[in-house]
PDB file of N, CA, C, O and CB in Angstrom:
ATOM      1  N   MET A   1      -3.818  20.964 -30.830  1.00  0.00           N
ATOM      2  CA  MET A   1      -4.770  21.786 -29.920  1.00  0.00           C
ATOM      3  C   MET A   1      -5.515  20.591 -29.009  1.00  0.00           C
ATOM      4  O   MET A   1      -5.653  20.684 -27.789  1.00  0.00           O
ATOM      5  CB  MET A   1      -5.978  22.789 -30.915  1.00  0.00           C
ATOM      6  N   GLN A   2      -5.914  19.593 -29.712  1.00  0.00           N
ATOM      7  CA  GLN A   2      -6.676  18.454 -29.179  1.00  0.00           C
ATOM      8  C   GLN A   2      -5.923  17.899 -27.807  1.00  0.00           C
ATOM      9  O   GLN A   2      -6.542  17.702 -26.762  1.00  0.00           O
ATOM     10  CB  GLN A   2      -6.778  17.263 -30.364  1.00  0.00           C
ATOM     11  N   LEU A   3      -4.382  17.659 -27.972  1.00  0.00           N
ATOM     12  CA  LEU A   3      -3.669  17.201 -27.133  1.00  0.00           C
ATOM     13  C   LEU A   3      -3.583  17.988 -25.836  1.00  0.00           C
ATOM     14  O   LEU A   3      -3.664  17.460 -24.727  1.00  0.00           O
ATOM     15  CB  LEU A   3      -2.580  17.012 -27.708  1.00  0.00           C
ATOM     16  N   ILE A   4      -3.407  19.341 -26.060  1.00  0.00           N
ATOM     17  CA  ILE A   4      -3.513  20.124 -24.849  1.00  0.00           C
ATOM     18  C   ILE A   4      -4.911  20.161 -24.106  1.00  0.00           C
ATOM     19  O   ILE A   4      -4.929  20.251 -22.878  1.00  0.00           O
ATOM     20  CB  ILE A   4      -3.131  21.488 -25.199  1.00  0.00           C
ATOM     21  N   GLY A   5      -5.962  20.100 -24.766  1.00  0.00           N
ATOM     22  CA  GLY A   5      -7.183  19.972 -24.106  1.00  0.00           C
ATOM     23  C   GLY A   5      -7.379  18.708 -23.366  1.00  0.00           C
ATOM     24  O   GLY A   5      -7.866  18.787 -22.238  1.00  0.00           O
ATOM     25  N   VAL A   6      -7.070  17.569 -23.843  1.00  0.00           N
ATOM     26  CA  VAL A   6      -7.038  16.273 -23.261  1.00  0.00           C
ATOM     27  C   VAL A   6      -6.180  16.388 -21.958  1.00  0.00           C
ATOM     28  O   VAL A   6      -6.608  16.012 -20.867  1.00  0.00           O
ATOM     29  CB  VAL A   6      -6.461  15.208 -24.284  1.00  0.00           C
ATOM     30  N   TYR A   7      -4.932  16.936 -22.145  1.00  0.00           N
ATOM     31  CA  TYR A   7      -4.149  17.053 -21.033  1.00  0.00           C
ATOM     32  C   TYR A   7      -4.747  17.822 -19.806  1.00  0.00           C
ATOM     33  O   TYR A   7      -4.662  17.446 -18.637  1.00  0.00           O
ATOM     34  CB  TYR A   7      -2.966  17.650 -21.455  1.00  0.00           C
ATOM     35  N   VAL A   8      -5.387  18.998 -20.270  1.00  0.00           N
ATOM     36  CA  VAL A   8      -5.834  19.900 -19.280  1.00  0.00           C
ATOM     37  C   VAL A   8      -6.914  19.132 -18.479  1.00  0.00           C
ATOM     38  O   VAL A   8      -6.936  19.126 -17.248  1.00  0.00           O
ATOM     39  CB  VAL A   8      -6.369  21.242 -19.919  1.00  0.00           C
ATOM     40  N   VAL A   9      -7.824  18.473 -19.279  1.00  0.00           N
ATOM     41  CA  VAL A   9      -8.888  17.777 -18.638  1.00  0.00           C
ATOM     42  C   VAL A   9      -8.424  16.572 -17.489  1.00  0.00           C
ATOM     43  O   VAL A   9      -8.818  16.456 -16.329  1.00  0.00           O
ATOM     44  CB  VAL A   9      -9.727  17.148 -19.831  1.00  0.00           C
ATOM     45  N   LEU A  10      -7.616  15.874 -18.112  1.00  0.00           N
ATOM     46  CA  LEU A  10      -6.988  14.708 -17.342  1.00  0.00           C
ATOM     47  C   LEU A  10      -6.274  15.538 -16.148  1.00  0.00           C
ATOM     48  O   LEU A  10      -6.602  15.213 -15.007  1.00  0.00           O
ATOM     49  CB  LEU A  10      -5.833  13.715 -18.339  1.00  0.00           C
ATOM     50  N   ALA A  11      -5.386  16.515 -16.294  1.00  0.00           N
ATOM     51  CA  ALA A  11      -4.819  17.224 -15.193  1.00  0.00           C
ATOM     52  C   ALA A  11      -5.663  17.555 -14.082  1.00  0.00           C
ATOM     53  O   ALA A  11      -5.353  17.315 -12.915  1.00  0.00           O
ATOM     54  CB  ALA A  11      -4.288  18.357 -15.627  1.00  0.00           C
ATOM     55  N   ILE A  12      -6.903  18.194 -14.502  1.00  0.00           N
ATOM     56  CA  ILE A  12      -7.922  18.677 -13.722  1.00  0.00           C
ATOM     57  C   ILE A  12      -8.527  17.702 -12.672  1.00  0.00           C
ATOM     58  O   ILE A  12      -8.582  17.965 -11.471  1.00  0.00           O
ATOM     59  CB  ILE A  12      -8.913  19.131 -14.595  1.00  0.00           C
ATOM     60  N   ILE A  13      -8.988  16.521 -13.255  1.00  0.00           N
ATOM     61  CA  ILE A  13      -9.406  15.226 -12.731  1.00  0.00           C
ATOM     62  C   ILE A  13      -8.358  14.834 -11.723  1.00  0.00           C
ATOM     63  O   ILE A  13      -8.672  14.669 -10.544  1.00  0.00           O
ATOM     64  CB  ILE A  13      -9.570  14.137 -13.866  1.00  0.00           C
ATOM     65  N   GLY A  14      -7.008  14.664 -12.191  1.00  0.00           N
ATOM     66  CA  GLY A  14      -6.037  14.281 -11.293  1.00  0.00           C
ATOM     67  C   GLY A  14      -5.965  15.129 -10.111  1.00  0.00           C
ATOM     68  O   GLY A  14      -5.944  14.543  -9.028  1.00  0.00           O
ATOM     69  N   ALA A  15      -5.920  16.518 -10.121  1.00  0.00           N
ATOM     70  CA  ALA A  15      -5.732  17.365  -9.219  1.00  0.00           C
ATOM     71  C   ALA A  15      -6.834  17.210  -8.267  1.00  0.00           C
ATOM     72  O   ALA A  15      -6.576  17.254  -7.064  1.00  0.00           O
ATOM     73  CB  ALA A  15      -5.580  18.613  -9.748  1.00  0.00           C
ATOM     74  N   PHE A  16      -8.044  17.031  -8.680  1.00  0.00           N
ATOM     75  CA  PHE A  16      -9.267  16.691  -7.723  1.00  0.00           C
ATOM     76  C   PHE A  16      -8.894  15.593  -6.797  1.00  0.00           C
ATOM     77  O   PHE A  16      -8.844  15.685  -5.571  1.00  0.00           O
ATOM     78  CB  PHE A  16     -10.592  16.225  -8.537  1.00  0.00           C
ATOM     79  N   VAL A  17      -8.616  14.445  -7.582  1.00  0.00           N
ATOM     80  CA  VAL A  17      -8.146  13.162  -6.809  1.00  0.00           C
ATOM     81  C   VAL A  17      -7.014  13.313  -5.884  1.00  0.00           C
ATOM     82  O   VAL A  17      -6.900  12.555  -4.920  1.00  0.00           O
ATOM     83  CB  VAL A  17      -7.732  12.094  -7.757  1.00  0.00           C
ATOM     84  N   SER A  18      -6.188  14.234  -6.122  1.00  0.00           N
ATOM     85  CA  SER A  18      -5.059  14.524  -5.309  1.00  0.00           C
ATOM     86  C   SER A  18      -5.521  15.164  -4.177  1.00  0.00           C
ATOM     87  O   SER A  18      -5.139  14.809  -3.062  1.00  0.00           O
ATOM     88  CB  SER A  18      -4.056  15.307  -5.958  1.00  0.00           C
ATOM     89  N   PHE A  19      -6.397  16.178  -4.363  1.00  0.00           N
ATOM     90  CA  PHE A  19      -6.922  16.967  -3.300  1.00  0.00           C
ATOM     91  C   PHE A  19      -7.746  16.142  -2.241  1.00  0.00           C
ATOM     92  O   PHE A  19      -7.559  16.334  -1.039  1.00  0.00           O
ATOM     93  CB  PHE A  19      -7.773  18.047  -3.900  1.00  0.00           C
ATOM     94  N   PHE A  20      -8.631  15.252  -2.687  1.00  0.00           N
ATOM     95  CA  PHE A  20      -9.510  14.489  -1.997  1.00  0.00           C
ATOM     96  C   PHE A  20      -8.532  13.392  -1.109  1.00  0.00           C
ATOM     97  O   PHE A  20      -8.688  13.245   0.103  1.00  0.00           O
ATOM     98  CB  PHE A  20     -10.586  13.802  -3.081  1.00  0.00           C
ATOM     99  N   LEU A  21      -7.590  12.709  -1.831  1.00  0.00           N
ATOM    100  CA  LEU A  21      -6.753  11.870  -0.979  1.00  0.00           C
ATOM    101  C   LEU A  21      -5.881  12.493  -0.070  1.00  0.00           C
ATOM    102  O   LEU A  21      -5.409  11.866   0.878  1.00  0.00           O
ATOM    103  CB  LEU A  21      -5.995  11.068  -1.717  1.00  0.00           C
ATOM    104  N   GLY A  22      -5.595  13.838  -0.311  1.00  0.00           N
ATOM    105  CA  GLY A  22      -4.683  14.697   0.581  1.00  0.00           C
ATOM    106  C   GLY A  22      -5.625  14.973   1.874  1.00  0.00           C
ATOM    107  O   GLY A  22      -5.193  14.903   3.024  1.00  0.00           O
ATOM    108  N   ARG A  23      -6.877  15.274   1.564  1.00  0.00           N
ATOM    109  CA  ARG A  23      -7.930  15.438   2.706  1.00  0.00           C
ATOM    110  C   ARG A  23      -8.157  14.356   3.593  1.00  0.00           C
ATOM    111  O   ARG A  23      -8.235  14.527   4.809  1.00  0.00           O
ATOM    112  CB  ARG A  23      -9.210  15.723   2.189  1.00  0.00           C
ATOM    113  N   ILE A  24      -8.272  13.210   3.024  1.00  0.00           N
ATOM    114  CA  ILE A  24      -8.370  11.955   3.637  1.00  0.00           C
ATOM    115  C   ILE A  24      -7.121  11.576   4.611  1.00  0.00           C
ATOM    116  O   ILE A  24      -7.252  11.082   5.731  1.00  0.00           O
ATOM    117  CB  ILE A  24      -8.525  10.945   2.523  1.00  0.00           C
ATOM    118  N   VAL A  25      -5.955  11.878   4.015  1.00  0.00           N
ATOM    119  CA  VAL A  25      -4.638  11.805   4.946  1.00  0.00           C
ATOM    120  C   VAL A  25      -4.768  12.730   5.867  1.00  0.00           C
ATOM    121  O   VAL A  25      -4.362  12.368   6.971  1.00  0.00           O
ATOM    122  CB  VAL A  25      -3.280  12.040   4.273  1.00  0.00           C
ATOM    123  N   ASP A  26      -5.214  13.862   5.803  1.00  0.00           N
ATOM    124  CA  ASP A  26      -5.069  14.846   6.748  1.00  0.00           C
ATOM    125  C   ASP A  26      -6.076  14.557   7.849  1.00  0.00           C
ATOM    126  O   ASP A  26      -5.911  15.032   8.973  1.00  0.00           O
ATOM    127  CB  ASP A  26      -5.232  16.210   6.135  1.00  0.00           C
ATOM    128  N   ALA A  27      -7.040  13.844   7.570  1.00  0.00           N
ATOM    129  CA  ALA A  27      -8.078  13.341   8.850  1.00  0.00           C
ATOM    130  C   ALA A  27      -7.274  12.388   9.605  1.00  0.00           C
ATOM    131  O   ALA A  27      -7.553  12.291  10.800  1.00  0.00           O
ATOM    132  CB  ALA A  27      -9.592  12.516   8.357  1.00  0.00           C
ATOM    133  N   PHE A  28      -6.409  11.723   9.183  1.00  0.00           N
ATOM    134  CA  PHE A  28      -5.720  10.566  10.183  1.00  0.00           C
ATOM    135  C   PHE A  28      -4.057  11.142  10.538  1.00  0.00           C
ATOM    136  O   PHE A  28      -3.523  11.011  11.639  1.00  0.00           O
ATOM    137  CB  PHE A  28      -5.653   8.770   9.208  1.00  0.00           C
ATOM    138  N   VAL A  29      -3.533  11.677   9.549  1.00  0.00           N
ATOM    139  CA  VAL A  29      -2.092  12.003   9.836  1.00  0.00           C
ATOM    140  C   VAL A  29      -1.968  13.683   9.327  1.00  0.00           C
ATOM    141  O   VAL A  29      -1.449  13.872   8.227  1.00  0.00           O
ATOM    142  CB  VAL A  29      -0.963  10.832   8.887  1.00  0.00           C
ATOM    143  N   PRO A  30      -2.271  14.454   9.840  1.00  0.00           N
ATOM    144  CA  PRO A  30      -2.338  15.910   9.446  1.00  0.00           C
ATOM    145  C   PRO A  30      -0.876  16.386   9.062  1.00  0.00           C
ATOM    146  O   PRO A  30      -0.726  17.219   8.168  1.00  0.00           O
ATOM    147  CB  PRO A  30      -2.950  16.830  10.690  1.00  0.00           C
ATOM    148  N   ASP A  31       0.165  15.865   9.727  1.00  0.00           N
ATOM    149  CA  ASP A  31       1.601  16.218   9.432  1.00  0.00           C
ATOM    150  C   ASP A  31       2.075  15.869   8.049  1.00  0.00           C
ATOM    151  O   ASP A  31       2.836  16.619   7.438  1.00  0.00           O
ATOM    152  CB  ASP A  31       2.505  15.534  10.402  1.00  0.00           C
ATOM    153  N   TYR A  32       1.573  14.584   7.485  1.00  0.00           N
ATOM    154  CA  TYR A  32       1.814  14.149   6.159  1.00  0.00           C
ATOM    155  C   TYR A  32       0.896  14.714   5.023  1.00  0.00           C
ATOM    156  O   TYR A  32       1.215  14.562   3.844  1.00  0.00           O
ATOM    157  CB  TYR A  32       1.721  12.728   6.174  1.00  0.00           C
ATOM    158  N   SER A  33      -0.090  15.277   5.341  1.00  0.00           N
ATOM    159  CA  SER A  33      -1.154  15.491   4.273  1.00  0.00           C
ATOM    160  C   SER A  33      -0.612  16.399   3.204  1.00  0.00           C
ATOM    161  O   SER A  33      -0.930  16.181   2.034  1.00  0.00           O
ATOM    162  CB  SER A  33      -2.483  16.121   4.875  1.00  0.00           C
ATOM    163  N   MET A  34       0.247  17.482   3.540  1.00  0.00           N
ATOM    164  CA  MET A  34       0.885  18.078   2.400  1.00  0.00           C
ATOM    165  C   MET A  34       1.901  17.498   1.639  1.00  0.00           C
ATOM    166  O   MET A  34       2.004  17.748   0.438  1.00  0.00           O
ATOM    167  CB  MET A  34       1.348  19.123   2.733  1.00  0.00           C
ATOM    168  N   ILE A  35       2.684  16.722   2.245  1.00  0.00           N
ATOM    169  CA  ILE A  35       3.775  16.022   1.456  1.00  0.00           C
ATOM    170  C   ILE A  35       3.005  14.892   0.537  1.00  0.00           C
ATOM    171  O   ILE A  35       3.489  14.630  -0.564  1.00  0.00           O
ATOM    172  CB  ILE A  35       4.956  15.296   2.539  1.00  0.00           C
ATOM    173  N   ILE A  36       1.979  14.315   0.916  1.00  0.00           N
ATOM    174  CA  ILE A  36       1.270  13.265  -0.003  1.00  0.00           C
ATOM    175  C   ILE A  36       0.591  13.963  -0.962  1.00  0.00           C
ATOM    176  O   ILE A  36       0.501  13.414  -2.060  1.00  0.00           O
ATOM    177  CB  ILE A  36       0.273  12.324   0.697  1.00  0.00           C
ATOM    178  N   PHE A  37      -0.006  15.248  -0.791  1.00  0.00           N
ATOM    179  CA  PHE A  37      -0.848  15.965  -1.825  1.00  0.00           C
ATOM    180  C   PHE A  37       0.164  16.453  -2.642  1.00  0.00           C
ATOM    181  O   PHE A  37      -0.050  16.192  -3.826  1.00  0.00           O
ATOM    182  CB  PHE A  37      -1.826  17.119  -1.308  1.00  0.00           C
ATOM    183  N   MET A  38       1.289  17.126  -2.414  1.00  0.00           N
ATOM    184  CA  MET A  38       2.261  17.645  -3.396  1.00  0.00           C
ATOM    185  C   MET A  38       2.658  16.568  -4.342  1.00  0.00           C
ATOM    186  O   MET A  38       2.634  16.725  -5.563  1.00  0.00           O
ATOM    187  CB  MET A  38       3.502  18.213  -2.712  1.00  0.00           C
ATOM    188  N   GLY A  39       3.113  15.202  -3.606  1.00  0.00           N
ATOM    189  CA  GLY A  39       3.633  14.218  -4.363  1.00  0.00           C
ATOM    190  C   GLY A  39       2.540  13.749  -5.422  1.00  0.00           C
ATOM    191  O   GLY A  39       2.841  13.603  -6.607  1.00  0.00           O
ATOM    192  N   LEU A  40       1.362  13.539  -4.977  1.00  0.00           N
ATOM    193  CA  LEU A  40       0.372  13.188  -5.929  1.00  0.00           C
ATOM    194  C   LEU A  40       0.139  14.212  -6.983  1.00  0.00           C
ATOM    195  O   LEU A  40      -0.006  13.883  -8.161  1.00  0.00           O
ATOM    196  CB  LEU A  40      -0.848  12.912  -5.261  1.00  0.00           C
ATOM    197  N   PHE A  41       0.098  15.469  -6.574  1.00  0.00           N
ATOM    198  CA  PHE A  41      -0.078  16.434  -7.499  1.00  0.00           C
ATOM    199  C   PHE A  41       0.824  16.528  -8.802  1.00  0.00           C
ATOM    200  O   PHE A  41       0.447  16.547  -9.973  1.00  0.00           O
ATOM    201  CB  PHE A  41       0.017  17.551  -6.804  1.00  0.00           C
ATOM    202  N   PHE A  42       2.067  16.579  -8.310  1.00  0.00           N
ATOM    203  CA  PHE A  42       3.216  16.578  -9.354  1.00  0.00           C
ATOM    204  C   PHE A  42       3.368  15.345  -9.995  1.00  0.00           C
ATOM    205  O   PHE A  42       3.766  15.375 -11.160  1.00  0.00           O
ATOM    206  CB  PHE A  42       4.536  16.907  -8.775  1.00  0.00           C
ATOM    207  N   GLY A  43       3.101  14.126  -9.404  1.00  0.00           N
ATOM    208  CA  GLY A  43       3.152  12.800  -9.969  1.00  0.00           C
ATOM    209  C   GLY A  43       2.023  12.907 -11.062  1.00  0.00           C
ATOM    210  O   GLY A  43       2.288  12.431 -12.166  1.00  0.00           O
ATOM    211  N   ASN A  44       0.816  13.474 -10.869  1.00  0.00           N
ATOM    212  CA  ASN A  44      -0.296  13.420 -11.690  1.00  0.00           C
ATOM    213  C   ASN A  44       0.158  14.290 -13.013  1.00  0.00           C
ATOM    214  O   ASN A  44       0.085  13.818 -14.147  1.00  0.00           O
ATOM    215  CB  ASN A  44      -1.630  13.992 -10.892  1.00  0.00           C
ATOM    216  N   LEU A  45       0.589  15.489 -12.757  1.00  0.00           N
ATOM    217  CA  LEU A  45       1.159  16.159 -13.907  1.00  0.00           C
ATOM    218  C   LEU A  45       2.296  15.309 -14.846  1.00  0.00           C
ATOM    219  O   LEU A  45       2.360  15.472 -16.065  1.00  0.00           O
ATOM    220  CB  LEU A  45       1.804  17.450 -13.327  1.00  0.00           C
ATOM    221  N   TRP A  46       3.006  14.564 -14.249  1.00  0.00           N
ATOM    222  CA  TRP A  46       4.124  13.997 -14.971  1.00  0.00           C
ATOM    223  C   TRP A  46       3.373  12.656 -15.705  1.00  0.00           C
ATOM    224  O   TRP A  46       3.723  12.293 -16.827  1.00  0.00           O
ATOM    225  CB  TRP A  46       5.488  13.607 -13.863  1.00  0.00           C
ATOM    226  N   VAL A  47       2.447  12.057 -15.045  1.00  0.00           N
ATOM    227  CA  VAL A  47       1.846  10.831 -15.696  1.00  0.00           C
ATOM    228  C   VAL A  47       0.829  11.152 -16.714  1.00  0.00           C
ATOM    229  O   VAL A  47       0.691  10.492 -17.744  1.00  0.00           O
ATOM    230  CB  VAL A  47       1.206   9.931 -14.677  1.00  0.00           C
ATOM    231  N   MET A  48       0.156  12.129 -16.418  1.00  0.00           N
ATOM    232  CA  MET A  48      -1.004  12.487 -17.278  1.00  0.00           C
ATOM    233  C   MET A  48      -0.580  12.857 -18.770  1.00  0.00           C
ATOM    234  O   MET A  48      -1.371  12.750 -19.707  1.00  0.00           O
ATOM    235  CB  MET A  48      -1.767  13.712 -16.621  1.00  0.00           C
ATOM    236  N   TRP A  49       0.640  13.271 -18.907  1.00  0.00           N
ATOM    237  CA  TRP A  49       1.150  13.788 -20.354  1.00  0.00           C
ATOM    238  C   TRP A  49       1.173  12.583 -21.348  1.00  0.00           C
ATOM    239  O   TRP A  49       0.686  12.583 -22.478  1.00  0.00           O
ATOM    240  CB  TRP A  49       2.743  14.456 -20.275  1.00  0.00           C
ATOM    241  N   PRO A  50       1.837  11.535 -20.715  1.00  0.00           N
ATOM    242  CA  PRO A  50       1.643  10.261 -21.749  1.00  0.00           C
ATOM    243  C   PRO A  50       0.441   9.666 -21.892  1.00  0.00           C
ATOM    244  O   PRO A  50       0.158   9.053 -22.922  1.00  0.00           O
ATOM    245  CB  PRO A  50       2.436   9.150 -21.433  1.00  0.00           C
ATOM    246  N   VAL A  51      -0.429   9.793 -20.820  1.00  0.00           N
ATOM    247  CA  VAL A  51      -1.763   9.237 -21.039  1.00  0.00           C
ATOM    248  C   VAL A  51      -2.543  10.206 -22.094  1.00  0.00           C
ATOM    249  O   VAL A  51      -3.161   9.764 -23.063  1.00  0.00           O
ATOM    250  CB  VAL A  51      -2.564   9.119 -19.588  1.00  0.00           C
ATOM    251  N   ALA A  52      -2.428  11.567 -21.776  1.00  0.00           N
ATOM    252  CA  ALA A  52      -3.120  12.369 -22.785  1.00  0.00           C
ATOM    253  C   ALA A  52      -2.697  12.104 -24.289  1.00  0.00           C
ATOM    254  O   ALA A  52      -3.519  12.119 -25.205  1.00  0.00           O
ATOM    255  CB  ALA A  52      -2.883  13.824 -22.454  1.00  0.00           C
ATOM    256  N   VAL A  53      -1.211  11.836 -24.485  1.00  0.00           N
ATOM    257  CA  VAL A  53      -0.868  11.537 -25.675  1.00  0.00           C
ATOM    258  C   VAL A  53      -1.407  10.277 -26.360  1.00  0.00           C
ATOM    259  O   VAL A  53      -1.720  10.207 -27.549  1.00  0.00           O
ATOM    260  CB  VAL A  53       0.374  11.538 -25.636  1.00  0.00           C
ATOM    261  N   TRP A  54      -1.480   9.242 -25.412  1.00  0.00           N
ATOM    262  CA  TRP A  54      -2.182   7.889 -25.894  1.00  0.00           C
ATOM    263  C   TRP A  54      -3.655   8.111 -26.266  1.00  0.00           C
ATOM    264  O   TRP A  54      -4.148   7.555 -27.247  1.00  0.00           O
ATOM    265  CB  TRP A  54      -2.140   6.739 -24.714  1.00  0.00           C
ATOM    266  N   VAL A  55      -4.341   8.927 -25.471  1.00  0.00           N
ATOM    267  CA  VAL A  55      -5.820   9.088 -25.589  1.00  0.00           C
ATOM    268  C   VAL A  55      -5.980   9.714 -26.799  1.00  0.00           C
ATOM    269  O   VAL A  55      -6.828   9.283 -27.581  1.00  0.00           O
ATOM    270  CB  VAL A  55      -6.504   9.874 -24.476  1.00  0.00           C
ATOM    271  N   THR A  56      -5.194  10.811 -27.123  1.00  0.00           N
ATOM    272  CA  THR A  56      -5.389  11.623 -28.371  1.00  0.00           C
ATOM    273  C   THR A  56      -5.084  10.896 -29.583  1.00  0.00           C
ATOM    274  O   THR A  56      -5.791  11.042 -30.580  1.00  0.00           O
ATOM    275  CB  THR A  56      -4.564  12.837 -28.364  1.00  0.00           C
ATOM    276  N   GLU A  57      -3.970  10.037 -29.569  1.00  0.00           N
ATOM    277  CA  GLU A  57      -3.616   9.302 -30.764  1.00  0.00           C
ATOM    278  C   GLU A  57      -4.556   8.146 -30.988  1.00  0.00           C
ATOM    279  O   GLU A  57      -4.801   7.836 -32.154  1.00  0.00           O
ATOM    280  CB  GLU A  57      -2.197   8.808 -30.679  1.00  0.00           C
ATOM    281  N   LYS A  58      -5.114   7.470 -29.991  1.00  0.00           N
ATOM    282  CA  LYS A  58      -6.000   6.460 -30.104  1.00  0.00           C
ATOM    283  C   LYS A  58      -7.321   6.755 -30.467  1.00  0.00           C
ATOM    284  O   LYS A  58      -7.896   6.110 -31.344  1.00  0.00           O
ATOM    285  CB  LYS A  58      -6.023   5.827 -29.041  1.00  0.00           C
ATOM    286  N   TYR A  59      -7.897   7.772 -29.800  1.00  0.00           N
ATOM    287  CA  TYR A  59      -9.364   8.126 -30.030  1.00  0.00           C
ATOM    288  C   TYR A  59      -9.619   9.494 -30.848  1.00  0.00           C
ATOM    289  O   TYR A  59     -10.624   9.594 -31.553  1.00  0.00           O
ATOM    290  CB  TYR A  59     -10.075   8.254 -28.601  1.00  0.00           C
ATOM    291  N   LEU A  60      -8.753  10.470 -30.745  1.00  0.00           N
ATOM    292  CA  LEU A  60      -9.065  11.570 -31.409  1.00  0.00           C
ATOM    293  C   LEU A  60      -8.427  11.861 -32.850  1.00  0.00           C
ATOM    294  O   LEU A  60      -8.964  12.633 -33.645  1.00  0.00           O
ATOM    295  CB  LEU A  60      -8.777  12.547 -30.544  1.00  0.00           C
ATOM    296  N   ILE A  61      -7.445  11.298 -33.071  1.00  0.00           N
ATOM    297  CA  ILE A  61      -6.566  11.492 -34.417  1.00  0.00           C
ATOM    298  C   ILE A  61      -7.167  10.611 -35.413  1.00  0.00           C
ATOM    299  O   ILE A  61      -7.044   9.417 -35.138  1.00  0.00           O
ATOM    300  CB  ILE A  61      -4.938  11.096 -34.260  1.00  0.00           C
ATOM    301  N   ARG A  62      -7.808  10.890 -36.537  1.00  0.00           N
ATOM    302  CA  ARG A  62      -8.259   9.952 -37.520  1.00  0.00           C
ATOM    303  C   ARG A  62      -7.107   9.614 -38.465  1.00  0.00           C
ATOM    304  O   ARG A  62      -6.396  10.454 -39.015  1.00  0.00           O
ATOM    305  CB  ARG A  62      -9.460  10.509 -38.287  1.00  0.00           C
ATOM    306  N   GLN A  63      -7.014   8.427 -38.577  1.00  0.00           N
ATOM    307  CA  GLN A  63      -5.950   7.558 -39.396  1.00  0.00           C
ATOM    308  C   GLN A  63      -6.496   7.528 -40.792  1.00  0.00           C
ATOM    309  O   GLN A  63      -7.665   7.207 -41.003  1.00  0.00           O
ATOM    310  CB  GLN A  63      -5.743   5.954 -38.812  1.00  0.00           C
ATOM    311  N   PRO A  64      -5.593   7.886 -41.827  1.00  0.00           N
ATOM    312  CA  PRO A  64      -6.000   7.682 -43.235  1.00  0.00           C
ATOM    313  C   PRO A  64      -6.407   6.263 -43.562  1.00  0.00           C
ATOM    314  O   PRO A  64      -5.810   5.303 -43.076  1.00  0.00           O
ATOM    315  CB  PRO A  64      -4.886   8.077 -44.147  1.00  0.00           C
ATOM    316  N   ALA A  65      -7.448   6.137 -44.406  1.00  0.00           N
ATOM    317  CA  ALA A  65      -8.056   4.839 -44.641  1.00  0.00           C
ATOM    318  C   ALA A  65      -7.191   4.089 -45.740  1.00  0.00           C
ATOM    319  O   ALA A  65      -7.509   2.960 -46.112  1.00  0.00           O
ATOM    320  CB  ALA A  65      -9.599   5.015 -45.100  1.00  0.00           C
TER     321      ALA A  65
END
């Protein structure tokens, strides 16, 4: 359950980053802003799963002594 929680938090943070980068691109090249946003958004979901597994294993799961 902790893994899913970590993943959701990381995915939300990544979604905000994708949104703001998409807005920045929209200010300069409006035609490419949706392509950039979608690539970042789905790339975020793909990359954050291994990151969430790493964070959970390293910091949240207690190893037996």
